[in-house]
N, C-alpha and C positions, 0 to 999 in steps of 0.2 A: 472500610472506607467509604465505599458508595451507598451503604445502607443506612448511614447515619441520618438522623432526622434533619439536621441542617445541610445535608449535601442536596445538590441539584441534579444528580445522576442517580438513576436505579437500574441495576441489573436484575432481571428476574425471568421467571419462566425458562429457566435454563433446562434444555432437554438434550437428548442425545445428538440431534443435528443443528439445533439452533438455539438462540437466546433472544430476549427482548431487552433493548437498552432505550430506557426512557430518560429524556433530559428536559429540565425546566430552564428557561431563559433566565440569565442573571438579572436583567432589568424587566421585570413584567409589566412596566409602564412604556416600554418602548413600543414602536409601531410592530404591527405583525410582521412585516418583512424583515425588520431588524432582529425580532425574536427567532424567526425561522433561519436566519442567516446564522445567528449565535449558536443555536442548537446544531445546525448542520456542521459547524466549525468543530463543535465538541465530539459529535459523532465521527467525523473524519479522523479526529486524533485519536479516538479510541479504536478505530478500525487499524489504523497504522501501528499502534501500541500492541494490539492483539497479534498481529502478523509478526511483528518483530519480537515481541516478547515471548512467544511460543514457538517462534521459528516455524510457522505454519502458514496456512491459507484461510483467511476469513474474509468474507465479502457480504455485501447487503444481500438479503433474502430475495428480492425481486430482481430480475434481469434488468439492466438498463433497457428503456424505452427508445428503439430505434428501428421501427417497424414500418414498411410501405403502407400507406392508407389508400385503399382502391375504392372504386365505385363499383358495387356489384348490381347487375340487374338481372331480371327474368329472361331478357332476350337481347338481341343486338340493337333493337329500337331503344333500348333503355327504360323499359317499363319496370315499374316498382323498384326504382334505383335506391340504394342506401350505401353508407359508408361502411367499410369494414377494414380492420387491420389484419394484415397477413402475418401471422406469428408463427415461427418455426422453433421447435423444440432444440435448444442447444446440445451438442455432443460433448461439451467439455467435460473431461473426466479428472479426476484428482485422486492422489494416493488414498489409501484406507485411513479413515478416521481413527484417531488416538485419543485416549483419556487425558484430559488436562490435568496437571499436577498443581500442587501448591506453589511449587516454584514458578511454574508457567504464570500463574495468577499474580505471584508477587512480581515478577519481572514486567508483566504488562502494566501493573499499576504504576510502577516506578517509571517505566518508559512513557506512559501516558502523561505523568506530570511534567516530563520535559517536552514532548511533542506539543502539548497544548500551549506551551509557552514559545513555540519556534517563532522567531522574529520575521522570517520571511516565508512566502509561499512556494518557493521553488522545490523544496524537498516534499512538502505535503501535497501540493499541487499536482507534481509528477506522479507521485505514488497513487493517489486516488484516481487519476485519469488511468494509470496502468490497471488497477484493479476493475475499474467499470470496463474498459476496453477489452480487457481479457475475457469477459463473459459476453460481450456483445457479439450478435450474430444477426446477419440480415440476409434471409435465404442462404444462397451459397456462399456468401462473403463472410469472412472472419476479419478481426481487427488485431490478430496476434503481432503482426509486425509493428503496428503503432503502439500497443501495450509493451513490447520489447523495449522499444526505444524510450519510452517514458520511464520505465524501471531503470534503463542504462543511464539515461541523464540524470536520474535521481542518485545513482551509483557515483558517477562522475562528479556531481555536485558535493555529495557528502564526503568522498574522499578527499576533494580539494580543500573544501572550506572547513570542515569538522576535524579531519585527521591530520592533513599535511599543512593546513593553515595558509593555503595559497589562494589566489583568486581564480586560477585556471591551471590545468594540467598542461605541462610543456611537451611531455612524451607520454601519451596516453596509456598505453600498456605498461611501461616501466614505472610511471608514478602510480598506476592502480595497484601493481603488485607491491610496490614499496609501501603503500597505505595498508595493505592486506597483511603485509610482514610485521606491522607494529602490533597487530592483534593476534597472529598465529605464526607458529614454526612449522605448519604443515605444509612441506614442500609440494605435495601432490595437489593440494587445494589451490595454492598460489599458481602452480602452473596451470591448472584447469582454468584459470581466468582468462587464459590465452584463446581457449576456444570461444568464450563469450565475446571477446574483443574482435575475433576473426568475423564472427557473424554480424556484429555490429558495422564492421568495415565493409562487408559485402552489401550492406543496405544503403550505403551512402556512395557507392560507385557510380560510375558514369551511367546515364539513363540508358544507354544503349546495351550495356551489359545485363545479363540475366541476374536478377537478385535471387539470392538463396532463399527458399522457402523456410519460413520459420516454424519449428513444430512446438507443440505445447511444452515438451520437454525442454526446449531451448529457453522458452519464456521463463518457465518456472525455476530454470536454473539461474537465470539472471536475477530474477526475483529473490532467491535464497542467497545470493553474494550480497545483495543490498541489505536484506534482512540480518544477515549475519554480522556484517560491519556496524549496521545500526544497533543491533543487540549488545555487542561487545562494548561499543563506546558509550552508549546511554547507560548501561548497566554500570560501568565504571565511574561515569560522572555522577550517578545516584550513590553509589557507594562512597565517594569521596565526600559528596554533600553530607550524607548522614554521619560520617566520622567527624566532619568539621563541626556539625551541630552537637555531637555528643562531647567533643573536646571543649566546646565553648561552654556547654552546660556544666561540665566537671570544673572549669575555671571559675564560673559563677558561683558554684557550691563551696 
């Protein structure tokens, strides 16, 4: 699909740890700002599709740039001063990499087609912010709490709007579990959602209470729940659309 001559997307230089995604803007006569914005939208949609389609973790190759800019000098009088960014290597670790299958690629392509047409930026915006904040580190600071909340808000939005077809959840935990039950009968998985909800509740408690520290496992668990419901829902939508096209083609024949 992406390697066809008329496609504006190319996936190439696929290696063990990374790949290159090249995008050409749809309107090459638009301003540079508009073209960059258009390409960024496509890249974001592809990132989300890879994560949900493969049920794994894909991020941009470069860490988000959020580092202190200091003035460095040879002495306290400021001789030979120059600007320098203080960059600290992040300690974020992920599970072992696994070989992508043809099924993973197929799922990602189908989900990309749906995400690229997403009408609002709530889901895509929260998801991409979550990915960026997950890797952002400034000295001893991390942004796991902010990343966790991004993925949780996306989870709430998707469960309410795409699965339950309501504007907002009336009882968060009960409604989230009800949405999950439409996709799986795994009671252990449904009950595990309670732990994610408890972590989220601790983050919005009164400011004088100590907030629970969010671990990388807590963060990834929330992302996995989001990826799972997106994967199941979008895959079902794609299958239904393909079946409808086949039936329409057979009637036309």
